[in-house]
N, C-alpha and C positions, 0 to 999 in steps of 0.2 A: 180813641180812646171813648170806652163809653159813659155816658151821663154820669155816674154816680162812682168812677173812678177819676173822671176830671174834677168832680165836687171834692173829693176826699183829699186829708189834710195829712200829713207827717209832723214829724219835730227836729228843727234844727239851729242850732246853738240857742237854746230853749224857747223858741219861738214858733208857732203852727205855722206850716206854709203848706200852700195848695200844691198839689200831684201835678197839677195843669202848666204850673211853674217851675217844675222842678226840670235838673237840665239831668238828673238819673237817683237810682235808687239802689242802697244795696239793701237786699233779703239776707238774714243769716238764716243759719240752718233751722230748721226748725220740724218738730215731729216726724222726726227720720227722711225729709225733706233737704237735699243739699241746698250750700246757700248759693245766692245768683244775683246777677248784676243787669240792671235794668238802665238802661241811655234812653231818653226822650229826644231822638236824633233830629226830628223838628226842631225844638227848642233849641238846640245844640247849632243847629244850622241859621237857625231862622234868625237872628240878628246881624248874621253875616252877610256881606256883599255877594254876590254873585261871580265877580271877575277873581276874587280874593279864593275862592272855593276850588278854579280852576289850578294852583298850585299845589303842589301834593306836601311840601313839608308845612305849609301853612293849614291846609287839613286834617293831615298827620298829628298835629299839636291841638288844634280846635278839637278833633274828637280823645285825643291823649289824655287832654288836662281832664274830663269831666272822668275817665276811663280809669285814669291811674288815681283819683281822687275818690273812687267807688272801692278800685281794689286796696286802699290805702285804709278802708274803712270794714275790707277785710282782713288786711294783714293787722290791722288792730286788735280786731274780734279775736282771731285763729292762731297766729303767730309770735307776736309781740307786745301782747297787751303792755297798758301803760295806764297809770291813775291821772290821767288829764282828760280836757274835753276832748272827746271824739272826733268833731269836727277840724281843732288844733292839729289832734293827730295825724286825720287822714289826709291835710296840707300838709304836713311835713312828709310824708310818705309822700303825696304827687310830688312835690319837687323834686325829691331824690330819684322816684320812679323817669320821671319827665326827663332829669339830667340826664340819665343813664341812656332812656332810649334815644336821644338826640345826640351821645358821643358814637353810639354804635351805629345808628344810621346815617344823622348829617354831619359828619367829621369833617368833610372837607370842604363845608361852605362855613366853620367857625373860623374868628379872626385870629391872627398871626396874634395875636398880643395872648389869647386865650392861652396857646401853645406855648409860650414864654412860661406864663403863668402855670402850667403843670408840669413841664420840664423843671421848674423852683421846687415845685411842692416835691416831686419825686426825687429828687437831687436830697433835701431834706429830709427825707423819709430814710433814704438810703442812708445817710450820714447817722441819722438816729439809730437804723437798726447796727451799723457798723459800733458807736459808740455802746450800746445795750450789750454786745456779744462781748468786747473788750471787758466789762464790767463782769459779766459772767465767769470769762473765764479766769479773772484773778479769783474771785468767788468759790473757786472750784468746780463748778456746774457745769 
């Protein structure tokens, strides 16, 4: 990274942060250019011990954490704008997207109690759907 870029500043949570210390940046669409995400892999991986980087789940979670946070900024700006602080919204999207990724990719490593909780949620949802269908039928919908 060039010196001028390293010494540059960006804003996060109403504070100035050096770009050299950031893990990633979201650049919105501007002047006909597409939006893009910049990840600083040296910063993301730098604080992690080397033996943990050999484990694929940990490596994916490490990079995915930052990527999904920046993707949350993009979703907030383009798909679902909310009247809330941008970092808080990006963190909520980060959790949601990371959960989806872990469920799809690493489902076999999830503990049994997770499966029981998921089954309970699905069961409650089906009961709610059945109840709502009964109400709709009675009302003539």
